[in-house]
C-alpha positions in Angstrom: -0.1 0.0 -0.1 2.6 2.4 0.9 4.5 1.8 -2.4 1.5 2.6 -4.5 0.9 5.8 -2.5 4.3 7.0 -3.4 3.9 6.3 -6.9 0.6 8.0 -6.9 2.4 11.0 -5.3 5.1 11.1 -8.0 2.5 11.0 -10.8 0.6 13.9 -9.3 3.8 16.1 -9.1 4.8 15.6 -13.0 3.5 18.6 -15.0 0.4 18.0 -17.2 1.0 17.9 -20.9 -0.6 20.9 -22.8 -0.9 20.6 -26.5 0.3 23.7 -28.5 -2.4 25.7 -30.3 -2.6 25.4 -33.7 -1.8 28.4 -35.9 -4.7 30.4 -37.2 -5.1 29.7 -40.9 -3.2 31.8 -43.1 -0.5 32.5 -40.7 3.0 33.1 -42.1 6.1 33.4 -39.9 8.2 36.5 -40.5 11.7 36.0 -41.8 14.5 37.2 -39.7 16.2 40.3 -40.8 19.6 41.5 -38.8 19.7 45.0 -37.4 21.9 46.9 -39.6 21.7 50.0 -37.4 19.0 51.8 -39.2 15.8 50.7 -37.4 17.2 51.5 -33.8 18.4 55.1 -34.1 17.5 58.4 -35.7 20.1 60.7 -36.9 23.5 60.4 -35.6 22.7 58.0 -32.5 22.4 54.3 -32.3 20.6 52.5 -29.3 23.3 50.0 -27.9 21.1 47.1 -26.5 24.0 45.7 -24.8 24.8 48.6 -22.5 21.2 50.2 -22.4 22.3 53.4 -23.8 22.6 55.7 -27.0 25.9 55.9 -28.8 27.3 58.2 -31.3 27.6 56.9 -34.9 30.9 57.5 -36.4 30.4 58.8 -40.0 33.0 58.6 -42.7 33.6 62.2 -42.6 34.3 62.5 -39.2 36.7 59.4 -39.3 38.7 61.2 -41.9 38.8 64.2 -39.7 40.3 63.0 -36.8 42.8 61.0 -39.1 43.7 64.3 -40.6 43.9 66.1 -37.2 46.4 63.3 -35.9 48.8 63.9 -38.8 48.6 67.6 -38.1 49.4 67.1 -34.3 52.3 64.8 -35.1 53.7 67.4 -37.4 53.7 70.0 -34.6 55.0 67.4 -32.2 58.2 66.8 -33.7 59.6 70.4 -33.8 58.4 70.9 -30.1 60.3 68.0 -29.1 63.4 69.1 -30.9 63.1 72.5 -29.4 62.9 71.1 -25.8 65.8 68.9 -26.4 67.9 71.8 -27.7 66.7 73.8 -24.7 67.9 71.2 -22.2 71.2 70.8 -23.9 71.7 74.5 -23.5 70.9 74.4 -19.9 73.3 71.5 -19.2 76.2 73.8 -20.9 75.3 76.6 -18.8 75.0 74.6 -15.7 78.7 73.0 -16.4 80.3 76.6 -17.0 78.6 77.9 -13.9 80.5 75.2 -11.9 83.7 76.2 -13.4 83.2 79.9 -12.9 81.6 80.0 -9.4 83.6 81.3 -6.5 83.0 82.0 -2.9 83.5 85.6 -2.1 83.6 87.9 1.0 80.7 90.2 1.2 82.6 92.9 3.2 85.4 93.3 0.8 84.6 93.0 -3.0 87.5 92.9 -5.2 87.8 94.7 -8.6 89.6 91.6 -10.2 86.2 89.7 -9.3 83.9 92.1 -11.1 81.4 90.4 -13.4 82.5 87.0 -11.8 79.9 84.4 -10.7 79.7 84.8 -6.9 78.6 82.6 -4.1 78.2 84.2 -0.8 76.1 84.1 2.4 75.2 86.8 5.1 72.6 88.6 7.1 70.6 91.3 5.3 70.8 94.6 7.2 68.9 98.0 6.8 68.7 101.4 8.3 65.2 102.5 7.4 61.9 101.0 8.2 59.3 99.7 5.5 56.5 101.9 5.5 52.5 101.4 4.8 51.8 105.0 4.5 48.0 104.5 4.1 47.9 103.2 7.7 51.2 104.9 9.1 52.6 101.6 9.6 56.5 101.2 10.0 58.4 98.0 10.3 62.0 98.0 11.1 64.8 95.5 10.4 62.1 94.1 7.4 62.9 93.1 3.8 59.2 93.6 2.8 55.7 94.0 4.2 52.5 92.8 2.5 49.2 94.0 3.4 46.1 91.8 2.6 42.6 93.3 2.5 39.5 91.3 2.4 35.7 92.0 2.3 32.8 89.6 3.1 30.8 89.5 -0.1 28.3 87.7 -2.0 30.2 85.5 -4.6 28.4 84.3 -7.8 28.9 80.8 -9.2 27.7 80.2 -12.7 27.3 76.8 -14.3 26.0 76.1 -17.7 23.9 72.9 -18.6 24.4 71.8 -22.2 21.3 70.6 -24.1 21.1 68.4 -27.1 19.3 71.3 -29.1 19.4 74.9 -28.3 21.4 77.3 -26.0 22.6 75.8 -22.6 20.7 76.3 -19.6 22.5 78.6 -17.0 22.4 78.0 -13.3 23.4 80.5 -10.7 24.2 80.2 -7.1 25.5 82.6 -4.4 27.6 82.0 -1.4 28.9 84.6 1.2 32.6 84.6 1.8 35.9 86.6 2.5 37.7 87.6 -0.8 40.4 89.8 -1.5 38.9 90.8 -5.1 35.9 93.0 -5.7 33.0 90.8 -6.7 30.7 93.1 -8.3 27.1 93.8 -7.4 25.3 93.0 -10.8 24.1 89.5 -10.6 22.6 87.1 -13.0 20.1 86.0 -10.5 19.1 86.8 -7.0 20.3 85.1 -3.9 17.9 83.0 -1.8 15.4 85.5 0.0 15.8 83.4 2.9 19.3 84.2 3.3 20.4 86.8 5.7 21.7 89.8 3.7 19.9 88.7 0.7 18.7 92.2 -0.4 22.4 93.6 0.4 24.6 94.2 -2.4 28.5 94.3 -2.6 30.1 97.4 -2.0 32.6 97.8 -4.9 34.5 100.9 -3.9 37.0 100.0 -1.3 39.1 102.5 0.8 42.2 100.5 0.4 43.4 97.2 -1.3 46.0 94.6 -0.9 49.4 95.9 -1.5 53.4 95.3 -1.0 56.1 97.3 0.2 59.7 96.8 -0.4 62.7 98.1 1.6 64.4 100.7 -0.4 68.0 100.5 1.4 69.0 96.8 2.0 72.4 95.4 2.2 74.2 92.2 2.3 77.8 93.4 3.8 79.1 95.8 1.1 76.7 94.7 -1.5 73.3 96.5 -2.2 70.5 94.0 -2.6 68.1 94.8 -5.6 64.4 94.4 -6.0 65.0 91.3 -8.4 66.5 89.6 -5.2 63.9 90.8 -3.0 61.2 89.4 -5.2 62.6 85.8 -4.4 62.4 86.1 -0.9 59.2 84.4 0.5 59.8 83.8 4.2 56.5 85.3 5.2 55.2 85.5 8.8 52.4 87.2 10.4 52.9 90.8 11.6 52.2 91.3 15.1 50.1 94.6 15.5 49.0 94.1 19.3 51.1 97.3 20.4 49.6 99.6 17.5 46.1 98.2 16.6 44.2 101.2 17.7 46.5 103.8 15.9 46.3 101.8 12.7 42.5 101.7 12.9 42.5 105.6 13.6 44.5 106.5 10.7 41.9 105.2 8.0 38.7 105.9 10.0 37.6 108.6 8.0 38.5 106.7 4.6 36.3 104.0 5.9 33.4 106.2 6.5 33.6 107.9 3.1 33.3 104.5 1.3 30.5 103.4 3.4 32.4 100.9 5.7 32.1 100.6 9.4 34.9 101.4 11.9 37.8 99.0 12.5 39.1 97.5 15.7 41.7 95.0 16.5 40.9 91.4 16.7 43.8 89.2 16.9 46.0 89.6 13.9 43.4 91.4 12.0 42.0 95.0 12.0 38.2 94.2 11.4 34.8 95.7 11.1 33.2 92.3 12.2 30.9 92.9 15.3 29.9 89.2 16.2 28.8 87.4 13.0 30.5 88.5 9.8 27.8 90.3 7.6 28.0 91.4 3.8 30.5 94.5 3.3 32.4 93.7 6.6 36.1 94.3 6.1 39.3 93.0 7.6 43.0 93.8 7.0 46.1 91.8 8.1 49.9 92.3 7.4 52.7 89.9 6.9 56.5 90.4 6.9 59.7 89.0 5.6 62.2 89.8 8.3 65.9 90.6 7.7 67.8 87.3 8.2 70.6 85.2 6.7 70.6 84.5 2.8 72.6 82.6 0.3 73.1 84.3 -3.0 74.6 82.8 -6.4 74.6 85.6 -9.0 76.8 87.9 -11.0 78.8 90.7 -8.9 79.0 94.1 -10.5 78.6 97.7 -10.0 75.5 99.7 -10.6 75.0 103.3 -12.4 76.1 104.8 -8.9 79.3 102.7 -8.8 77.8 100.7 -5.7 78.6 96.9 -5.5 75.6 94.7 -6.2 74.3 91.7 -7.7 72.3 90.7 -10.9 71.4 87.6 -12.6 74.2 85.7 -14.1 74.1 85.1 -17.9 77.4 83.7 -19.5 76.3 85.3 -22.7 75.9 88.9 -21.3 78.8 88.8 -18.9 79.9 92.4 -19.4 76.5 94.0 -20.4 76.1 97.3 -18.8 74.0 97.8 -15.6 70.4 98.1 -16.5 70.3 95.8 -19.4 68.2 92.7 -19.3 70.5 89.6 -18.6 67.5 87.2 -18.9 
């Protein structure tokens, strides 16, 4: 009995056979036609079923254009490579000549026989005058140069273009408030979010002063005068402490601040600022940085300037005895 019951269960588990339906009278199966890229795309695009996206169809003219562009690029690349190699060979020769010509000199006792020679020397820079920022009445002793940075809290506009398959791109504008040392303008392509604080306030484009650098006019290394060219290569900036003169600096520009529509300045750490609590649009802040007199090492051509004072300039083996004031680059 048990065996018969198991057989009945297995029989019931088998799927029932369903006879296929007969096709209707007059039915003819369609012949298979391979996709030649014409029925699944329009224009210059074809739908790729494998990756589920449209692909641009390469046309004969575009392939020829790419081939021609490649030949043109190769034609331009060869002379560029030759010019680069030529420049590298020239620099190697100059470096070799420099190693032969360079000599260490005394900065306190220059010698006439070493005029126009390539000099290697080290020493501490000295000066007898301060660096001056006349707008604020700031004077910094023992300095190579001073840099003033001015920033205003402004609306900054960001513009993005969304390309369209047809027609002009859609332009999107967004606005953020941030400190900037550049005037951002006040005419916007759109409007900041009305929910933003200061949304109706526009940037003040007339500043009472801007960022600026001030070099020492009388800087020496021993008996040699240091030129603006050498000063321009000194970048050891550090923040300038104004804790003992912040009020005096703020008072010096108070009228100029009012004339341009800005609030009064007060000291806050390394800054002079008009911020009271949280920054608002058109708040302004100012800070200074300084490069102090310290030890430097020079390797350049020693010579005399138009006043007969010993100084330095850039060494060029092709312009060794060129007169002072001539460009040796």
